[in-house]
Wavefront OBJ file of the C-alpha trace (Angstrom):
o trace
v 119.090 109.586 69.414
v 119.450 113.228 69.012
v 121.518 115.742 71.089
v 119.857 118.977 69.771
v 116.333 117.568 70.254
v 117.159 115.825 73.462
v 113.970 117.021 75.263
v 111.677 117.029 72.323
v 110.425 113.579 71.193
v 108.249 114.797 68.331
v 111.041 116.919 66.730
v 113.409 113.984 67.196
v 111.166 111.635 65.283
v 110.614 114.202 62.474
v 114.425 114.622 62.282
v 114.868 110.870 61.962
v 112.266 110.676 59.126
v 113.896 113.557 57.293
v 117.316 111.896 57.619
v 115.991 108.671 56.046
v 114.499 110.560 53.068
v 117.588 112.704 52.753
v 119.946 109.674 52.704
v 117.847 107.928 50.077
v 117.763 110.983 47.802
v 121.506 111.663 48.051
v 122.379 107.954 47.503
v 120.099 107.521 44.429
v 120.166 110.836 42.625
v 123.791 110.663 41.307
v 123.393 106.877 40.516
v 120.311 107.433 38.445
v 121.890 110.471 36.786
v 125.009 108.533 35.876
v 123.079 105.772 34.289
v 120.934 108.208 32.275
v 124.065 109.875 30.884
v 125.742 106.389 30.370
v 128.652 107.489 32.658
v 129.579 104.194 34.127
v 132.922 105.282 35.493
v 131.220 107.783 37.656
v 128.603 105.202 38.526
v 131.198 103.180 40.240
v 132.315 106.187 42.282
v 128.701 106.941 43.183
v 128.217 103.506 44.433
v 130.971 104.189 46.961
v 129.326 107.447 47.890
v 126.015 105.549 48.449
v 127.761 103.151 50.661
v 129.252 106.011 52.717
v 125.722 107.513 53.126
v 124.780 104.415 55.077
v 128.071 104.072 56.869
v 126.498 105.163 60.269
v 124.368 101.971 60.199
v 127.407 99.908 59.531
v 129.224 101.664 62.419
v 126.301 100.898 64.712
v 126.320 97.254 63.761
v 130.015 96.549 63.898
v 131.128 98.721 66.784
v 127.965 98.380 68.890
v 127.525 102.162 69.360
v 124.622 104.484 68.644
v 125.204 107.219 66.025
v 123.550 110.523 66.819
v 121.010 111.796 64.230
v 123.047 114.975 63.878
v 125.966 112.863 62.731
v 123.851 111.003 60.259
v 122.727 114.273 58.786
v 126.369 115.617 58.530
v 127.465 112.382 56.823
v 124.726 112.610 54.167
v 125.325 116.361 53.842
v 129.035 115.817 53.117
v 128.252 113.129 50.500
v 125.745 115.507 48.878
v 128.342 118.231 48.678
v 130.846 115.859 46.992
v 128.724 113.541 44.831
v 125.850 115.694 43.715
v 127.320 119.265 43.629
v 131.060 118.484 43.435
v 130.983 115.783 40.750
v 127.619 115.601 39.190
v 127.232 119.385 38.748
v 131.000 119.923 38.403
v 131.338 122.378 41.301
v 134.927 121.230 41.729
v 135.838 122.462 38.207
v 133.592 125.666 38.402
v 134.636 126.939 41.817
v 138.305 126.754 42.791
v 137.603 127.033 46.509
v 134.951 124.290 46.545
v 137.359 121.531 47.424
v 138.616 123.696 50.361
v 135.033 124.042 51.661
v 134.574 120.275 51.638
v 137.806 119.766 53.540
v 136.531 122.072 56.235
v 133.114 120.342 56.431
v 134.856 117.039 56.351
v 136.928 118.079 59.404
v 133.694 119.094 61.141
v 132.040 115.716 60.361
v 135.020 113.689 61.618
v 135.468 115.809 64.739
v 131.776 115.308 65.704
v 132.201 111.547 65.190
v 135.230 111.611 67.548
v 133.617 113.964 70.063
v 130.403 112.012 70.450
v 132.311 108.636 70.601
v 135.021 109.682 72.954
v 132.559 111.571 75.164
v 130.527 108.414 75.622
v 133.573 106.214 76.140
v 135.073 108.446 78.746
v 131.767 108.818 80.649
v 131.409 105.115 80.716
v 135.006 104.054 81.592
v 136.792 106.899 83.242
v 136.394 109.342 86.136
v 138.346 112.487 85.103
v 137.786 115.953 86.456
v 135.532 118.126 84.183
v 138.566 120.065 82.766
v 140.701 116.900 82.151
v 137.649 115.134 80.638
v 137.012 118.001 78.159
v 140.699 118.243 77.301
v 141.130 114.570 76.652
v 137.869 114.275 74.539
v 138.899 117.385 72.481
v 142.499 116.277 71.885
v 141.471 112.703 70.950
v 138.914 114.015 68.487
v 141.369 116.447 66.991
v 143.987 113.603 66.597
v 141.308 111.464 64.940
v 140.621 114.167 62.349
v 144.381 114.457 61.549
v 144.880 110.694 61.329
v 141.920 110.173 58.962
v 142.998 113.252 57.014
v 146.454 111.802 56.396
v 144.950 108.451 55.335
v 142.675 110.275 52.919
v 145.585 112.140 51.357
v 147.526 108.830 50.913
v 144.399 107.415 49.127
v 144.214 110.465 46.893
v 147.899 110.141 46.081
v 147.546 106.469 45.289
v 144.536 107.123 43.078
v 146.420 109.777 41.171
v 149.278 107.392 40.549
v 147.039 104.654 39.344
v 144.413 106.629 37.337
v 146.289 109.807 36.468
v 145.984 110.362 32.649
v 142.769 108.249 32.403
v 140.138 110.223 30.321
v 137.655 111.851 32.628
v 139.728 111.454 35.772
v 140.200 114.581 37.839
v 143.535 114.708 39.695
v 142.849 114.715 43.500
v 146.096 116.333 44.541
v 147.023 118.083 41.255
v 150.585 116.895 41.750
v 151.135 119.478 44.446
v 152.532 119.389 47.958
v 150.752 122.737 48.549
v 147.337 121.124 47.761
v 148.060 118.310 50.303
v 149.201 120.673 53.088
v 146.221 123.104 52.566
v 143.822 120.067 52.621
v 145.178 119.063 56.010
v 145.113 122.597 57.315
v 141.414 122.981 56.281
v 140.623 119.625 57.985
v 141.997 121.127 61.205
v 140.013 124.363 60.778
v 136.874 122.294 60.526
v 137.810 120.169 63.570
v 138.458 123.285 65.771
v 135.124 124.730 64.673
v 133.352 121.452 65.529
v 134.985 121.285 68.883
v 133.896 124.836 69.796
v 130.222 124.237 68.642
v 130.050 120.848 70.400
v 131.110 122.026 73.788
v 128.795 125.048 73.483
v 125.859 122.809 72.709
v 126.705 120.529 75.789
v 126.832 123.617 77.954
v 123.457 124.971 76.767
v 121.835 121.443 77.319
v 123.334 121.278 80.842
v 122.123 124.738 81.695
v 118.599 123.416 81.018
v 119.371 120.400 83.294
v 118.906 117.868 80.593
v 120.507 114.437 80.903
v 123.312 115.047 78.565
v 125.954 112.811 80.239
v 123.521 109.881 80.417
v 122.550 110.298 76.777
v 126.101 110.358 75.615
v 127.029 107.470 77.862
v 124.150 105.389 76.380
v 125.715 105.828 72.913
v 128.230 103.232 73.934
v 126.614 99.789 74.172
v 129.778 97.908 75.260
l 1 2 3 4 5 6 7 8 9 10 11 12 13 14 15 16 17 18 19 20 21 22 23 24 25 26 27 28 29 30 31 32 33 34 35 36 37 38 39 40 41 42 43 44 45 46 47 48 49 50 51 52 53 54 55 56 57 58 59 60 61 62 63 64 65 66 67 68 69 70 71 72 73 74 75 76 77 78 79 80 81 82 83 84 85 86 87 88 89 90 91 92 93 94 95 96 97 98 99 100 101 102 103 104 105 106 107 108 109 110 111 112 113 114 115 116 117 118 119 120 121 122 123 124 125 126 127 128 129 130 131 132 133 134 135 136 137 138 139 140 141 142 143 144 145 146 147 148 149 150 151 152 153 154 155 156 157 158 159 160 161 162 163 164 165 166 167 168 169 170 171 172 173 174 175 176 177 178 179 180 181 182 183 184 185 186 187 188 189 190 191 192 193 194 195 196 197 198 199 200 201 202 203 204 205 206 207 208 209 210 211 212 213 214 215 216 217 218 219 220 221 222
């Protein structure tokens, strides 16, 4: 199911096929590369990245919801930025601002996850006025980004405490409160950008009298 290609079946099918190829490439490329260079520590990390590539399928199975094709693309794109460019090609070390870019794009990804899910839930189970509906969905999505952002920072802190000093391990937080706080701020920047883009797309689709509300409601299979 696609929001952008809501009224174009052929483009939607092409988008789905592209997403499948894109996901396979991003999942396999760093895994194969780490085996070729005998880097088995990174291989284990890339296994986790490969699992995250296919997390939309797990979300659909366990939570009984439909994940938009746009969200699938953003998930794979985020993994590509981290696993292939960030770790495999060492962009984290070469470009000081690269980590900040990924926190912004991560905020965008998580916000779109929240927006699409909460939109469908509210359309299915509530009857708010348009302004209250938009406000609740936006705030809930923004809060989701912040909650998951804090959890991620805790994971980074824990990993640094366990693996800090291990040869080849790159400190996630660099022992700095400044790093943690800027990460959270960048997450919020991405979330706000995603919220603005999402509602603009919704408005454009409704101007064309496309069944946006029904499509988003159908994402929730409960």
